[in-house]
LORO-290081 format. One record per residue (C-alpha): residue in three letters; x negated, z negated, y negated. Coordinates in pm, whole numbers, plus 32768, in hexadecimal, padded with zeros to 4 digits. Layout:
REM LORO-290081
atom rest = ALA | east = X | up = Z | north = Y
...
//
This chain:
REM LORO-290081
atom rest = MET | east = 5A09 | up = 0604 | north = 3BC0
atom rest = MET | east = 5AE0 | up = 06DA | north = 3CC4
atom rest = GLN | east = 5B7F | up = 0794 | north = 3B8A
atom rest = LEU | east = 5A49 | up = 07EA | north = 3B0B
atom rest = ARG | east = 59A4 | up = 0859 | north = 3C5A
atom rest = THR | east = 5ADA | up = 0925 | north = 3C4E
atom rest = LEU | east = 5AB9 | up = 09D4 | north = 3B04
atom rest = PHE | east = 5953 | up = 0A09 | north = 3B56
atom rest = PHE | east = 59A4 | up = 0AC8 | north = 3CB3
atom rest = THR | east = 5ACC | up = 0BB3 | north = 3BE5
atom rest = SER | east = 5A19 | up = 0BE0 | north = 3A96
atom rest = ILE | east = 588B | up = 0C2C | north = 3B13
atom rest = LEU | east = 585A | up = 0C2B | north = 3C95
atom rest = LEU | east = 598E | up = 0D20 | north = 3CF4
atom rest = PRO | east = 593D | up = 0E3E | north = 3BEF
atom rest = TRP | east = 57EC | up = 0E62 | north = 3C4B
atom rest = ILE | east = 5820 | up = 0E6C | north = 3DC2
atom rest = LEU | east = 591C | up = 0F67 | north = 3D77
atom rest = SER | east = 5833 | up = 1042 | north = 3CA5
atom rest = THR | east = 5706 | up = 1043 | north = 3DC9
atom rest = ALA | east = 581E | up = 10C1 | north = 3EBC
atom rest = ALA | east = 5864 | up = 11DE | north = 3DD4
atom rest = LYS | east = 5712 | up = 121F | north = 3DB5
atom rest = ASP | east = 5691 | up = 1243 | north = 3F2A
atom rest = LYS | east = 57D8 | up = 1306 | north = 3F63
atom rest = TYR | east = 579A | up = 13E6 | north = 3E55
atom rest = MET | east = 5619 | up = 1421 | north = 3EB6
atom rest = GLU | east = 5683 | up = 143A | north = 4012
atom rest = VAL | east = 576A | up = 156A | north = 3FD5
atom rest = ARG | east = 5654 | up = 161D | north = 3EE3
atom rest = ARG | east = 5537 | up = 15D6 | north = 3FF6
atom rest = PRO | east = 54E8 | up = 1721 | north = 4092
atom rest = LYS | east = 5504 | up = 177B | north = 41FD
atom rest = LYS | east = 53C6 | up = 1798 | north = 42A0
atom rest = ASP | east = 53B8 | up = 190E | north = 4361
atom rest = THR | east = 5369 | up = 18C1 | north = 44E2
atom rest = ALA | east = 52C5 | up = 19C9 | north = 4590
atom rest = ASN | east = 5308 | up = 19D6 | north = 471D
atom rest = LEU | east = 51C0 | up = 19B9 | north = 47E4
atom rest = PRO | east = 51CE | up = 1A2B | north = 4918
atom rest = ASP | east = 51D0 | up = 1912 | north = 4A29
atom rest = TYR | east = 5096 | up = 194C | north = 4ADE
atom rest = ASP | east = 50C7 | up = 1804 | north = 4BED
atom rest = THR | east = 51FC | up = 1900 | north = 4C38
atom rest = VAL | east = 51B4 | up = 1A09 | north = 4D53
atom rest = GLN | east = 525A | up = 1B4C | north = 4D09
atom rest = ASP | east = 5369 | up = 1C06 | north = 4D8E
atom rest = SER | east = 5289 | up = 1D49 | north = 4DC8
atom rest = VAL | east = 51C1 | up = 1C66 | north = 4EDF
atom rest = THR | east = 52CA | up = 1BBF | north = 4F7A
atom rest = ASP | east = 53DA | up = 1CE3 | north = 4F78
atom rest = PRO | east = 5360 | up = 1DFB | north = 5049
atom rest = ALA | east = 5451 | up = 1EEE | north = 4FAE
atom rest = ALA | east = 53A4 | up = 1EA3 | north = 4E71
atom rest = ALA | east = 523D | up = 1EE5 | north = 4EF4
atom rest = PRO | east = 51A1 | up = 203D | north = 4E6B
atom rest = LYS | east = 5198 | up = 214E | north = 4F66
atom rest = ALA | east = 50A2 | up = 2249 | north = 4FBF
atom rest = VAL | east = 5155 | up = 2363 | north = 4F58
atom rest = ASP | east = 51A7 | up = 22E6 | north = 4E54
atom rest = MET | east = 5039 | up = 22B6 | north = 4DBA
atom rest = PRO | east = 4F13 | up = 23EA | north = 4D85
atom rest = THR | east = 4E63 | up = 244A | north = 4EA0
atom rest = CYS | east = 4D1E | up = 23E5 | north = 4DF7
atom rest = LEU | east = 4D7C | up = 2294 | north = 4DC7
atom rest = LEU | east = 4DC8 | up = 2272 | north = 4F01
atom rest = CYS | east = 4CB4 | up = 233D | north = 4FBC
atom rest = VAL | east = 4B31 | up = 237C | north = 4F56
atom rest = CYS | east = 4B1C | up = 24AB | north = 4ECC
atom rest = LEU | east = 49DC | up = 255C | north = 4EA3
atom rest = ILE | east = 4976 | up = 26C7 | north = 4E55
atom rest = GLY | east = 4A3F | up = 2790 | north = 4F70
atom rest = SER | east = 4A5B | up = 2676 | north = 5042
atom rest = VAL | east = 4B90 | up = 2586 | north = 5071
atom rest = TYR | east = 4B7F | up = 243E | north = 511A
atom rest = CYS | east = 4CBA | up = 23A0 | north = 516A
atom rest = GLU | east = 4C92 | up = 22AE | north = 528A
atom rest = GLU | east = 4D51 | up = 2148 | north = 52F2
atom rest = VAL | east = 4E02 | up = 218E | north = 51B5
atom rest = PHE | east = 4ED7 | up = 205E | north = 512B
atom rest = PRO | east = 4FF1 | up = 206D | north = 50DD
atom rest = GLU | east = 503C | up = 2145 | north = 51F6
atom rest = MET | east = 5039 | up = 22B2 | north = 51DC
atom rest = SER | east = 5149 | up = 2345 | north = 52C2
atom rest = ALA | east = 511E | up = 24B4 | north = 5239
atom rest = VAL | east = 4FE7 | up = 25B3 | north = 51C8
atom rest = PRO | east = 4FB0 | up = 2563 | north = 5058
atom rest = ALA | east = 4F8E | up = 2644 | north = 4F54
atom rest = LEU | east = 4E56 | up = 26EE | north = 4F2D
atom rest = PRO | east = 4D53 | up = 2749 | north = 4DFF
atom rest = LYS | east = 4D3D | up = 28D4 | north = 4E02
atom rest = GLU | east = 4BCD | up = 28E8 | north = 4E7B
atom rest = THR | east = 4C0B | up = 2810 | north = 4F9F
atom rest = ALA | east = 4B24 | up = 2884 | north = 50B6
atom rest = HIS | east = 4B01 | up = 277F | north = 51B9
atom rest = LEU | east = 4C24 | up = 269E | north = 51EB
atom rest = TYR | east = 4C04 | up = 2561 | north = 52B2
atom rest = ALA | east = 4D57 | up = 248A | north = 52F1
atom rest = ARG | east = 4D02 | up = 23C3 | north = 541C
atom rest = PHE | east = 4D8C | up = 2289 | north = 5480
atom rest = ASN | east = 4F0C | up = 2272 | north = 53CB
atom rest = LYS | east = 506F | up = 22B4 | north = 5401
atom rest = ILE | east = 508F | up = 240F | north = 53DF
atom rest = THR | east = 518E | up = 24A4 | north = 54C8
atom rest = LYS | east = 51E1 | up = 2605 | north = 5449
atom rest = ILE | east = 5118 | up = 272B | north = 53DF
atom rest = ARG | east = 5208 | up = 2823 | north = 5305
atom rest = ASN | east = 51F2 | up = 29A1 | north = 528D
atom rest = GLN | east = 51A3 | up = 28FA | north = 5159
atom rest = ASP | east = 507A | up = 27F7 | north = 5164
atom rest = PHE | east = 4F81 | up = 2908 | north = 516F
atom rest = ALA | east = 5032 | up = 2A4B | north = 50DA
atom rest = ASP | east = 4F40 | up = 2A34 | north = 4FAA
atom rest = MET | east = 4E12 | up = 29C5 | north = 5067
atom rest = ALA | east = 4D65 | up = 2B1F | north = 504A
atom rest = THR | east = 4BFA | up = 2A70 | north = 505B
atom rest = ILE | east = 4C2C | up = 2977 | north = 517B
atom rest = LYS | east = 4B29 | up = 2983 | north = 526E
atom rest = THR | east = 4B64 | up = 2832 | north = 5357
atom rest = ILE | east = 4C9C | up = 277E | north = 53AA
atom rest = ASP | east = 4C63 | up = 264C | north = 5456
atom rest = LEU | east = 4D99 | up = 257A | north = 54B1
atom rest = THR | east = 4D2F | up = 2482 | north = 55BC
atom rest = GLY | east = 4DFA | up = 2379 | north = 5608
atom rest = ASN | east = 4F37 | up = 23B7 | north = 557E
atom rest = LEU | east = 509F | up = 23AF | north = 55F9
atom rest = ILE | east = 50D8 | up = 2542 | north = 55E6
atom rest = THR | east = 51FE | up = 2590 | north = 56D3
atom rest = GLU | east = 5211 | up = 26E3 | north = 5606
atom rest = ILE | east = 518D | up = 27EF | north = 555C
atom rest = ASP | east = 5238 | up = 291F | north = 54DE
atom rest = ASP | east = 51CF | up = 2A5D | north = 5569
atom rest = GLY | east = 5145 | up = 2AD3 | north = 5431
atom rest = ALA | east = 50B2 | up = 29C7 | north = 5391
atom rest = PHE | east = 4F35 | up = 2A4E | north = 53D5
atom rest = SER | east = 4F6B | up = 2BBF | north = 542E
atom rest = LYS | east = 4F1E | up = 2C35 | north = 52C3
atom rest = LEU | east = 4DF5 | up = 2B59 | north = 52AB
atom rest = LEU | east = 4CEA | up = 2C73 | north = 52B9
atom rest = LEU | east = 4BA4 | up = 2B8C | north = 528A
atom rest = LEU | east = 4C14 | up = 2A84 | north = 5360
atom rest = GLU | east = 4B09 | up = 2A45 | north = 5480
atom rest = GLU | east = 4B1B | up = 28FC | north = 54F5
atom rest = LEU | east = 4C6B | up = 285A | north = 555D
atom rest = ILE | east = 4C6F | up = 26FC | north = 55D9
atom rest = LEU | east = 4DAF | up = 264B | north = 5665
atom rest = VAL | east = 4D3A | up = 255B | north = 5758
atom rest = GLU | east = 4E05 | up = 2433 | north = 57A5
atom rest = ASN | east = 4F5A | up = 249B | north = 574B
atom rest = LYS | east = 50B9 | up = 24C3 | north = 5807
atom rest = LEU | east = 50C4 | up = 2650 | north = 5830
atom rest = THR | east = 516F | up = 270A | north = 5923
atom rest = LYS | east = 5119 | up = 2851 | north = 5895
atom rest = LEU | east = 5060 | up = 291D | north = 57B6
atom rest = PRO | east = 509A | up = 2A05 | north = 567A
atom rest = MET | east = 5000 | up = 2B38 | north = 563A
atom rest = LEU | east = 4E99 | up = 2B30 | north = 55FB
atom rest = PRO | east = 4DB3 | up = 2BD4 | north = 54E2
atom rest = ALA | east = 4CED | up = 2CF2 | north = 5593
atom rest = LYS | east = 4BA2 | up = 2C61 | north = 54CD
atom rest = LEU | east = 4BA7 | up = 2B01 | north = 557D
atom rest = THR | east = 4A44 | up = 2AB4 | north = 5662
atom rest = LEU | east = 4A98 | up = 2959 | north = 56B6
atom rest = PHE | east = 4BE8 | up = 28E0 | north = 5737
atom rest = ASN | east = 4C2E | up = 2773 | north = 57B4
atom rest = ALA | east = 4D80 | up = 26ED | north = 582C
atom rest = ASN | east = 4CFF | up = 25EA | north = 592A
atom rest = PHE | east = 4DD4 | up = 24DA | north = 5983
atom rest = ASN | east = 4F0C | up = 2558 | north = 5928
atom rest = GLN | east = 503C | up = 25A3 | north = 5A06
atom rest = LEU | east = 5011 | up = 2736 | north = 5A1A
atom rest = LYS | east = 50F0 | up = 27D2 | north = 5B21
atom rest = THR | east = 50B8 | up = 294C | north = 5BAE
atom rest = GLN | east = 51F5 | up = 2991 | north = 5AFF
atom rest = GLY | east = 5185 | up = 294F | north = 59BE
atom rest = VAL | east = 5068 | up = 29FB | north = 59D1
atom rest = LYS | east = 5055 | up = 2B81 | north = 59C9
atom rest = ALA | east = 4FA0 | up = 2C2C | north = 5AE5
atom rest = THR | east = 4EFC | up = 2CF0 | north = 59D0
atom rest = ALA | east = 4EE8 | up = 2C04 | north = 58C6
atom rest = PHE | east = 4D63 | up = 2BFE | north = 58C6
atom rest = LYS | east = 4D2B | up = 2D47 | north = 5969
atom rest = LYS | east = 4D31 | up = 2DEE | north = 5813
atom rest = LEU | east = 4C47 | up = 2CFD | north = 5751
atom rest = THR | east = 4B1B | up = 2DCD | north = 576B
atom rest = GLY | east = 4A4E | up = 2CB0 | north = 56E2
atom rest = LEU | east = 4AC1 | up = 2B9A | north = 5790
atom rest = ALA | east = 496A | up = 2AC5 | north = 5805
atom rest = TYR | east = 49FB | up = 2950 | north = 585D
atom rest = LEU | east = 4B49 | up = 293C | north = 58F8
atom rest = TYR | east = 4B93 | up = 27C9 | north = 596D
atom rest = LEU | east = 4CFE | up = 277F | north = 5A1C
atom rest = GLY | east = 4C88 | up = 2663 | north = 5AF2
atom rest = ASN | east = 4D74 | up = 2537 | north = 5B47
atom rest = ASN | east = 4EC3 | up = 25FD | north = 5B29
atom rest = GLU | east = 4FE5 | up = 2677 | north = 5C20
atom rest = LEU | east = 4F95 | up = 27ED | north = 5C3F
atom rest = THR | east = 4FB9 | up = 2867 | north = 5D95
atom rest = ALA | east = 4F09 | up = 29B3 | north = 5D83
atom rest = VAL | east = 4DE7 | up = 2A51 | north = 5CDA
atom rest = PRO | east = 4E2E | up = 2B32 | north = 5B83
atom rest = GLN | east = 4D81 | up = 2CA2 | north = 5B5C
atom rest = LEU | east = 4BFB | up = 2C35 | north = 5ACC
atom rest = PRO | east = 4B76 | up = 2D19 | north = 59D0
atom rest = GLU | east = 4A32 | up = 2D99 | north = 5A32
atom rest = SER | east = 4990 | up = 2CCF | north = 5913
atom rest = LEU | east = 49B8 | up = 2B8A | north = 598A
atom rest = GLN | east = 4874 | up = 2AAF | north = 59DD
atom rest = VAL | east = 490A | up = 2980 | north = 5A2B
atom rest = VAL | east = 4A7F | up = 294C | north = 5ACB
atom rest = HIS | east = 4AF2 | up = 27D8 | north = 5B42
atom rest = LEU | east = 4C3C | up = 279D | north = 5C19
atom rest = HIS | east = 4BF7 | up = 267B | north = 5C92
atom rest = ASN | east = 4D0F | up = 258B | north = 5CEE
atom rest = ASN | east = 4E46 | up = 2671 | north = 5CF1
atom rest = LYS | east = 4F1D | up = 26D3 | north = 5E1A
atom rest = ILE | east = 4E66 | up = 2821 | north = 5E78
atom rest = SER | east = 4E93 | up = 2862 | north = 5FE0
atom rest = THR | east = 4E20 | up = 29D1 | north = 600E
atom rest = ILE | east = 4D3C | up = 2AEB | north = 5F66
atom rest = THR | east = 4CE5 | up = 2C4C | north = 5FC6
atom rest = ASP | east = 4BA9 | up = 2D3A | north = 5FC3
atom rest = GLU | east = 4C1A | up = 2D8E | north = 5E90
atom rest = THR | east = 4C51 | up = 2C13 | north = 5DCA
atom rest = PHE | east = 4AE8 | up = 2C65 | north = 5D6F
atom rest = CYS | east = 4A5A | up = 2D89 | north = 5DF3
atom rest = ARG | east = 4ACF | up = 2EF4 | north = 5E4D
atom rest = GLY | east = 4B3A | up = 2EFB | north = 5FA5
atom rest = ASN | east = 4B12 | up = 3061 | north = 5FD5
atom rest = SER | east = 49B0 | up = 307B | north = 5F57
atom rest = SER | east = 486B | up = 2FC0 | north = 6000
atom rest = TYR | east = 4785 | up = 301A | north = 5F18
atom rest = TYR | east = 4837 | up = 2F7B | north = 5DDE
atom rest = ILE | east = 479C | up = 2E55 | north = 5D3B
atom rest = ARG | east = 4829 | up = 2D51 | north = 5C51
atom rest = THR | east = 46E2 | up = 2D38 | north = 5B6B
atom rest = ASN | east = 478A | up = 2C6A | north = 5A43
atom rest = MET | east = 4827 | up = 2B4D | north = 5B12
atom rest = ASP | east = 474E | up = 2A0D | north = 5B76
atom rest = GLU | east = 482E | up = 28FA | north = 5BB5
atom rest = VAL | east = 4964 | up = 28EB | north = 5C70
atom rest = ARG | east = 4A34 | up = 27C1 | north = 5CC3
atom rest = LEU | east = 4B5E | up = 278B | north = 5DAC
atom rest = ASP | east = 4B0F | up = 2644 | north = 5E4C
atom rest = GLY | east = 4C4D | up = 255D | north = 5E57
atom rest = ASN | east = 4D12 | up = 2696 | north = 5EDD
atom rest = PRO | east = 4DC6 | up = 26B0 | north = 6056
atom rest = VAL | east = 4D19 | up = 2811 | north = 604E
atom rest = VAL | east = 4C25 | up = 27FD | north = 617A
atom rest = LEU | east = 4AEB | up = 28C8 | north = 6121
atom rest = SER | east = 4A74 | up = 28F7 | north = 6240
atom rest = GLU | east = 4B85 | up = 29E6 | north = 62C2
atom rest = HIS | east = 4B4C | up = 2AF7 | north = 61C1
atom rest = PRO | east = 49DE | up = 2B0E | north = 61C8
atom rest = ASP | east = 49ED | up = 2C7C | north = 613A
atom rest = SER | east = 4A96 | up = 2BF1 | north = 5FD3
atom rest = PHE | east = 493E | up = 2BA3 | north = 5F50
atom rest = ILE | east = 4860 | up = 2CAB | north = 5FE0
atom rest = CYS | east = 4836 | up = 2D39 | north = 5E4A
atom rest = LEU | east = 47DD | up = 2BE6 | north = 5DC5
atom rest = GLN | east = 466C | up = 2B7A | north = 5D83
atom rest = ALA | east = 46CE | up = 2A14 | north = 5DFA
atom rest = LEU | east = 47DA | up = 2987 | north = 5ECB
atom rest = PRO | east = 48E4 | up = 288B | north = 5E22
atom rest = ILE | east = 4850 | up = 271F | north = 5DCC
atom rest = GLY | east = 4901 | up = 25F6 | north = 5E0E
atom rest = TRP | east = 4954 | up = 2519 | north = 5F3D
atom rest = TYR | east = 4A15 | up = 259F | north = 6051
atom rest = HIS | east = 4AB3 | up = 2543 | north = 619C
//
């Protein structure tokens, strides 16, 4: 009986097993490999989010993607990612509002080709320096607003300015030329409050409002606002003067305001 089983295994079963194994191996070799697509892993945080160096920078992005560009006006307020320089502007820009960013310096080339610009508002930046010729060639510029920056001196200003506002800076008298505003014959509004000025600069006849409050001005003369050699001179344009918050004692200078139509406003000791 044992011999019969052995004969059956060697003559029938073993050849069948070997044949099946060979067939499976052949089919495995011939079976085509499936292409696998490398799909993104949406469960993994991407490097551009976790790595600040990989994140896009404002200087690398189109201005009108970062800012709101309307016909003639560009609004770049509290831009993200942080804006540390004046962006490239469309040629037809007439009004720029780049408030509350991280701009630190204004260069000559920032507005070199902006012949049409009339308004520049850079309120609430970190500007410490402005190249002397940055605004001088802007022949149509009427309003320049530099409130809440870190300026200690002023550059040359364009001749057609009607409004200049540099409140809340660190301006010093040695950084503001005595004649910086005298030649601006169309200047109507001048705001230099909350700075470190010790003297009043020469003021153009066109001024309607001048704010010099919260500085370090300790003295004024009969020539500061009026003409000391003329008791008939009346400064008809000037409506509002602020000198409060300075060490100067106005009562010691009674003839300094006789040409004005109203005394300086504000709280005085």
